[in-house]
N, C-alpha and C positions, 0 to 999 in steps of 0.2 A: 746239871740238867734236871729239871723237875720231872715228876712222873708223867709219862706220855699219855695223852688222851687218844684212844683208838677211834679214828673217824671212819674207818671202813672195816666191816667184819664179813667173813665169807659165810655163805649158806652151806648147808650140808651137801647139796648137789654140786656146788663149786668144788668143795673139798674132795668129794668122791671121784669126780671126773677130771681133775687137774692132771696135767702131764707129770708133774712132780709126784703125785700120788701113785700114778701108774708105774713110774720108775721105782718108787719105794717098794711097791708090792712085788715088782719083778725081782728085786733084791731081797725080798722077804723081810722088809722093814715095816713096822706098824705105822710110822708117821715121819714127819720131817726131822724131828730130833734124832730118831734112830738112824735115818738116812745120813744125816750129817756126821754122826758119831762113826758110822761104818766107813765113810769116806776117808776119815783120818786113821782109823784103826786098821783097816784092811784096804789100802788104796788099790792093790792089784785087783781084788774082787770088784771094787767099786767101778774102776775104769773099764774093766772087762764088760761090766753090765752097761755102762754108758755107751761104749762102742756098739754093743748089740742093740740097745734101745734106740740109738740115733741112726742106726744103719750105716755106720762108717765103713766105707769099702777099702779093704786092704788088698793089695796085689800079692803081698807076701806077709804072712802073719808075724806079728812081733813076738819076741821071746820073753818079754817081761814088761812090767809097768815102767820101770826106770832104771838107769845105770848111774850111780853116784860116784863112780870111781875117780872123777875129777873134783869131787867135793860138792857140797850142797849148792854152791853158787853156779855150777856148770853141769846140770843134769842132762842126761840123754834120754828123752822120753820115748817109750815104746821101742827100745833098741831091737835091731834086727828086722823091724818091720819096713815094708816098702809100700808106697802109695803115691798117688797124685791127688791132692785134696779135692780137685775139681771133679773127680770120679763120683764122689758122693752126691754132689749137686746135679751133675748132668745125668747120673744114673736114673733119675726119675723119668727120663725119656724112654727108658726100656719098658717101664710099667704103664705109664700114662702119658704118652707123647702129646695128646691133645689138651692136657690140663694147662690153663694159663700159668705162665711162669713170671713174666715181667711185662709191666705196662709202663711206658714212658710218657710223661705228660710235660709239655713245655709251658712256659709262662703265657704264650699266646694261645694256648688251648689245644695245640696239635697233640694227637694221641696215637701211639703205636703199641700193639700188643704182640708178644711172642709166646707161643706155648713151649712146653719143655722140649718137644722134638725140634722146633725151629731154633730154640736157644742153643741146643747142642750143635746143630748144623752150622749156625753162625760162628760159634766159638771154634769149631773145627776148621772152618774156612779161613778165619782170621789167623788162627794158629798156623795153618799151612802157609799163609802169606808171610808171617813172621819168620818161619823156618826157611822159606825161599830167600829171604833177605839176609840170611846168615845169623839170625838171632836164635840162640839156643841155651842149653842148660848153664845156669850160673850167671848169665849176662844180666846187668842191672839196667832196668828200663824206667826212665822217668815217665810220669803219667799225669798229665794235666788236662782233664776233661770234665765237662759238666755232667751232672748226674742224669742218667738215662740209659737207654738200651745200648747205645754205642759204647758207653763207658763200662757197662756190665760185661758186654762181650769182650772188650779189650782187656779188662782186669782178669777175667777168667782165662783168656787165651795166653796171656803172659805166663801164668802158672802152668797151663797145659803143655807148653813147650819146655818147661823147666827153668824159665828165666825168673828174675826177681823184680817185682814191681816196687817202684819208689813213688808213692802218691805225693802229689803237690797241691797245695791249697790254691783255689782259683783266685783268691784275693792277694796272693803274694806278689811283691815286686821282684825285680830281677836279682837283687842281692840275696834275698831269702831263697829263691830258687837255686841260684848258683851255689850257695853254701851247701845245699843238700846234694846237688848233682856232683859237685867236685869232691865231696867227702867220700863218695862211693865209686868214683871213676866211672860214671855212667856210660853205657855203650850206645844207648839210643834214647830219644825223647819222643813220646807220642803226645800230641797236643791238639786241642780244638782251636779253630781260628777265633772263637769268641763265644759269648753267651748273652742271652737276653736278661736284662734287669730293669724292671719298672718301665717297660716299653721301649727301652733303648738297647742298641747293640754295643756290648763292651768287647772291644777287640783285644786279642792277646799279641798281635803282631809286634808292637813296639817293645813289649817286655821280652818276647822270645828272640827278637833281633839282638837285643843287648846280651841275652844269655848265650846265643849261638856264637857271638863274637868272642866270648871268653872260653868256650868249650873247644876241645881238640877238633880239627876240621873233619876227622873221620867219624865223628858222632852222627849217627843216622837220625834224621828228623822225619817223623811220620805225621802227616797233617790231616785232621778231620775237618772238612769244610762244614761250616754252620750254615743252614738254610737262610738264616737272617743276615748273614754278612757277605762280604765280597767273595765271589766265586773264582778265586785265583790260588794257584798252588805256588808257594814261595819258592824262590830259587834254591835248587838242590834238595827240596823236600819230596817225599813220596806220598802219593794220595792214599789216604786210609781206605777209601772205597775200592781202590785197585787191589789192595791186600785182602779186603773182605770178599772179593770175588774169586779168590784162589781155589785150587783144588783142596778139598778137605783133608786134614790130617786125621786119619782114622783112629789112632791110638795116642794117648798122652805119654809124655816122658815119665817113666817110672822112677820115683825119687826115693831116697832114704828118708826115714822119718825125721832126721835131724837136718835135712837140706832146707835152706831158707827159701821162702817164696815171696817175702815182703820185708822191706825196710821202711819203718815209719819213724820219721824224724820228730823229735820233741826237744824243746828248749829247756835248758837249765839256768841256774843263776849266774853262771860264768861260762865263758868260752863259747865254742861253736855248737850248733845243734847236734843232738845225740841220735845216732841211727840205731833204733831198737830193732833187733833181728827176730823175725817170726818164721817158724818152720812149718812144713807140711803136716807134721805129726803133733802139733801143739795148738797154735791159735785156732785152726778150723774146728778141732775137737772141743776145745773150751767153749767156743761160740755156739756150736751145735748143742752142747750141754746146757749152756745158759739160756738159749732160746726155749728149750723144753722146761727147764727147772724154774726159771724166773719169768719168762715172757709167755709161757703156756702156749707155745706155737705148735700147731699141727698142720696137716695137709689142707685143712678146711679154712685156714686163716687167710685174710687179705691184709697184708702188712705194709704199713707206710710210716717211715720215719725220715722226713726230708733231711738229708745230710750231705755235705760237700764230700766228694770222693777223695779229697786231699787229706782228710783226717782219718783217725782210727775208726770213727763212726761209719764212714762210707763202707769199708770192708766188713765191719761188724754187722751192719744192717743187711747187706747183701747175703752174707753167709747165714745169718740167723733165719732168714726167710727161706732161701733156696735149699738149705741143707735138709729141711723138713718137707719139701715139696709144696710150700705155701705159695701164694700169689703176691709178688713184690710190686708195689706201686712206687715208681721213681718220679719225683717232681723236681724240675729245674726251673727256678724262678724265685722272685721275691715273695715271701709268704704273706705280704700285706698288699699285694698288687692284683687287681686295681683298687682293692680295699681290704680291710681286715677280715672280710668274710671269705677270703680265698681258701683258707685251710678247711673251713666248715663245708664249703661246697665241694672241695676235693674229696672229703670224707663221704658226702652224700652221693656224688656222682659215681664213685667206685665201690660203695658199700663197704668201706674199710672197717675191719674189726679190731685191728691193733694199730694204735697211732702213737708215735713217739715225738717228743719235742724237747728242746733245750729250755731251761728256765727263762732264758732271755725272751724267747718267743712267747712263752706262757704269760710273762708279765705284759707283753704287748697285747696279747689277746684279751687279757683281763682288763686292761686299761681302755679297751675299745669294745666292751661287751655288747653294746647295742647293735654292732655290726657283726662281730665275730661269732655270735651264737644264733644267727637267723636261719641257718641251714638245718635240714633233718639229719641229725647225727646219731640216730637210734641204732645204727648198725654196730657202733663201737662197743666192744666187750672188755677191752683192757687198754690202759694208757701207760706210757713209759716216759720218764724224764731222766736226763743224765747230762753230764758235762760240767756241772758246777753245783754249788749249794742252792737250795730252793727254800724260800720262806714258807712257813706253814700256811699262811693265808693264800699264797699263790698255789700251793699244792692242793689245798682244799677247793679252791676255785676251779682248778683243772679237773678235779674229780667230779665236781657237781655240774659243770657246764659244757664240757666237751664229751659228748656221748649222751645217753639217755638219763644220766643223773646217777650219782652214787656209784661210779665206775671205779674199780680198783686201779690205783696208780702205783706202778712199780718204779721205785727210786733205785738207781743203778750207778755204781761208781767203781771204776777200775783205772783205766788209762792206757796210753800207748805202750807202756812198759809191761803190762800184765794181761793184755788182750781183752779180757772181759771183767767180770765182777770180782771184787774182793768182798764188798758188801752189796746187798740188794734186798729185795723183798720177794716173798712167795705168796700165792693167792690162797694158801691153806691156813694162813694165820691172819689175825687182825693187823691192819697197817696204820700206824700212827702218822699223823700229818707231818710231812717234811722229814720223816725218818726212814731208816732201813730196818726191816724186821728180821733180817737173817744174815748170817755169814754164808758165803757161797760154799757149797760142798766141795771138799777137796782142798780147801784153803784154811790154814790154821791161823785165822785172823785174831789179833789181840789189840788192846789199847794199853800202853805201858808208859811208865815214867822214863826219864832219860837213862836209867840203868837197866831197863828191860823188865821191871816189875809191873805186873798187871794192876790196873787201876779201874775203878768203877765210880761213876758219879762225878768225875773231874776230867778236865782236859788232859789228854795224853797223845802220844805218838801212835798212829795207826801202823801196825807192824804185821808181818807174817812170819811165823816161827819155823816153818818148814818150806822147802822148795815146792813149787806147785805148777801143774799143767797150765800153760798159757804165758808164763813169765818169759821175758825176752831171753834169748840165748846168750846175749851179751850186748854191748854196743859194737857196731860195725868196726872191726879192726882196732878196738880200744877196750881191752879187758880191764886195764888199770882204772880208767874212768868209771867203768861200770861198777867195779868193786867199791870204789870210793863213794859213788853215789848212793848205793843201796845197802852195802854190807859192812861198811866201816864204822858206823855209829855205835852199833851194839853187836857184840860178837855173835856170829852165826845166825843173825836175824835180819830179815829184809825190812828195812825202814822205808816206808813208802813216801814220806814227805808231807802227809796230811795230818792235821790235828783232828781228833775225834773225841766224843764222849759216849760212853756206854752206860745205859741206865740199868736198874736192878731187874728189869723185865727182859733184858737181852736185846733191846732196841739201840740203834746207833744214830748219831748225828755228826756230820762233818762241820767243823768250825773254822776251817781255813788251811792254808799251806804253812808248813813249818819252815819253808825256805822262801826265797824271794821270787820264785817263778810267778809270772803274771798269767792270769787266765781271763782273757778278754772275750766275752760272749762265748765262753766255753772253749776257746782256742788258746793254747799256751804259747807264750813268747818269753824268751829270756831277757831280762833287763839289759844284759850286756849287748845283745843284738841291737837293741834300740840305741843304746849309748854310743856304740861304735859308729853309727850313722850320724848322730847329732854332733859328735865331737869333730867330725870332718868339716863342719861349717865354719867358715872364716869368722873369727871373733869369739868362738866358743872355747872356753878353757877347760872346764870340767863339767861332767854331767852325772846326775843320779836319777834313775827312773824307778818309780814305785807303782804299785797297783793301789787304786783307791775305789771305794764303793761307788757304784753307778746304778741308778734305778732301772736302766734299760739293759745294759750289758752285764750287770752283775759286778764286774770289775772293769775299770778303765785305767788308762795310763796318765800319770802326772809326771812332768819333767821339771827337774830343778837344775838351773844353769849357773855357772859362774863365767864371767866374760873377760876377755883380754881388752884392757882399756875401757873406753866408754861404749855403751850399747849403741849399735848402729840401728837406724830406723828400720822397722819391719823385721828385725832378726827373729823374734819369737814366732811371727807368722811364717817365716821361712823354715823354722824348725818343724812346725806342723806339716808344711807342704812336703818337706824332705822325707819325713817318716811315712807319709801316705804314698809317696812315689816309690820308696824303696821296699817297704814292707806290705803296703796295701791299705786301702781305706779303712777296713775294720779296726786297724791299730792307731787311728788318728788320736792324738792325745786330747784328754779332756781339759787339761790346764797346763800352762807353762809358767814357771816362776823363775825370776832372776834374783839370785841371792849373792851375798858378799862372799860366802865361803861354804864349803860342805864338810861335814864331820869326817875326819880321816884318822886312821891308825898311824902308828909310827912307821909302818911299812907303806904308807900312802894309800891304803885300801879305803875307799869311800864306804862308810857304814850306812847302807840303805836301810837297815833295820832301825837305826836311830831316826833317820829322816821320816820313815813311815810312822814311827811312834809319835813324833812331833806333829805330823800332819793330822793324825787321828786324835790328838789331844791326850795321849797317854804318856806316862812317865818315860823318859828316855832310856831307862834301864841302866845296866852296867856300862859306864862310860870311862872306866879306868884306863882303857887302851887308847883313848883318843888323844891326839897330839894337840888338838885345837878345840876344846870344849866350848869356847866362846861362839863357835859356829852355830850351836844350838839356839842361843838367844837371837842370833841374827836371822835364822830361819823363822823363828816364832814371830819376830817383828814383821817380816814380810807377810806371813800368813795372817797375822792380826790385821795388817793393813790391806790385805787382799790385793797386793800388787801383782795381778795376774791377768794374762790375756786368756779369756774364756772362749771355748768353742773353736779353737784353732784347728 
C-alpha cells in the first residue's frame, strides 16, 4: 500500500470537544495514542473508566475486568457483575422522559415518534405480554421484523425478560430461517406479516408457513400486523398488539454478565450457519464504547443508519444511539424509492447529524448524484460506512456530497463475531480516503504473516493478539467449531479471516477475505449454503459457488455447475430462481456457468480457491493436491467463451 493521502483533517475545536478526547482526559491521557496504550496495558482501569463514562448501569458491581480461568478463548467479562443491558438505555427515561428516543419512518412516509418515557413503557408492556405467554430467562426467540418502533420495542423487551433474541434477515427464504431457528431450538418466533418495498407489499406468510411446518408444534408464533398488508391473524398465532397492551413489567430480569442476550448467525465456508453468542456484559458495553470513541455520539445527536434488524448492524445501530440518550431515526423501505433522493430528504426532514451507510448504497448514491444530492443535508456532522471494503473514490464522494461538504467519514469494521470495531477511525486524527486511521481501544489488533509475525506495507492476516470485550462467547453449543474457526491457525491468536495492509503511518486497508465466505451487499453467506440448495435440482451433479466483484453489491455470487447427462432447457434459469426462493432475492447469482468438471482434491473436496483464481485471471496457485488439474483448462475455455447466462 502506498503512502496514504489524508483527505480529511480535524480542526482544533473538533479535537478538543470529541467524546474520545473527553474519555481520554477522564482517564488522564493526553491523546488517543496514550488512551489506546492504556487500554492494553491496564484494561481494568480502562474499562472501569468506560463503564463510568458511558453510564453503564450495573445491578451488582463486577469484581474484576475479566476471568481467564478457562483460557483466552473463553473469557468471562466483568465477573460477578449483574445487570440487564436494557437498563442503561431505558434509564434515560428517569432523567429526561420527554427527550425524543425513536422515530420510525415507513417507505410510504408514515412517521411515529416515541420519547424515552414512552419507549420504556412500551418495552415494559410488551415484556409483560411475553412473560404472560411463558417466555422467560434463556428462551430463544426468533425475530423477523422490519426496522421501526415495533422492532425496537420487541428487541429490547426480549432482553428485558432475560430471553435471547435470534435476529433474522427480512430477505431470507425458508431454508435460511429454518437453519438458524433449528440450530438453537427456538422457543418462539416474532414476525411481521410483511413490509413495503418500492410501493409494494412483500408478504412473509408463505415463507413463515413453510417454516412453521418444520418447527415443533409447540413453537409460539407472535404476529405483528402490517398496516399495508392483510389484517388477518394466522391460525394459532398470537397478535403482537395484544401483548403490547399487557400490564407493564416494572423491573427487568437481572442477569449475570455472562448470560446471553442475542445469537447472531453468520455463515462460514463450510457447514451450517454459526451462532455467535453475545452477552449482557460484553456486546452492549463494546457498542456503547464504540459509539462514543468512534462515532462521537452524545445525547444531542440525531442518529440514522438504515439497517435490517436481522443483521448485526440492526442491534449495533440501536444500541449505539440509545445507550447515549441520542435520538434514533429508523427507516423501513427502499433507499432509492421513489427516487435516489430519498436518503437526502430523510436527512433534511429529521435534521440528522450522524448518518451511516453501507458502501453498496454509497455507490448507488454516487451514480445518481443529480438526484441524491438535491436535499439540504447541512445538519450532517459525521458519516459512517461499514459492512465491506469501500473504494477511495466512493469514500471521498460520500465525504464531500452527503452533508455540508468535507464531513468526516468513519470507516468501521468488525463483524458478527466481535460485536463492534477491530479497526475504525477517530475524529481526532486525519482520515485517509478508504482507510481506517485507528485500532479500536482494548483490541490488540495486528497484521501478520501466516506464522504470526507482524508485517507492514504488505498484505497479511488481520489478527487480535489478546481476548477482547465484544468477542463472541463461542458458537451456540459448538465450542469445537469456534476454536477451529478463530484460534487454530496461529497459536493463542484470534485470526479474523480478513486480509489487510498496514502502512507506516498506522493506517489500515482491508483487501478481502482470507477464506471463501461471500459478502453480498454487506451480508455474509457461506458458499456451502448456496451449493446445498443448487445441488438438489435435478440434473445438477456438482456445484462451486464463489464471490465475484460487482459494481453495485461489492460482491456477487457466481455459480459453476457440472451436470448429469445433457443440460436440460432452462436449467440455469431454474438455479437462479431456486436460490432466490430459498435464500432471498439479495443473493440472486450474477452469473451461472456450466463446465465439464470442477477442480477437486483426492478427497473429492472442490477447490473454490482455484475456481476463484481462474475467474479473476490470476494464477491457479498450488494445484499439487488436485486429482484433475485438466479441469482448470476446461473452466478457462468456458470463461473465455463466456458461455454464461447473465442476470439470472
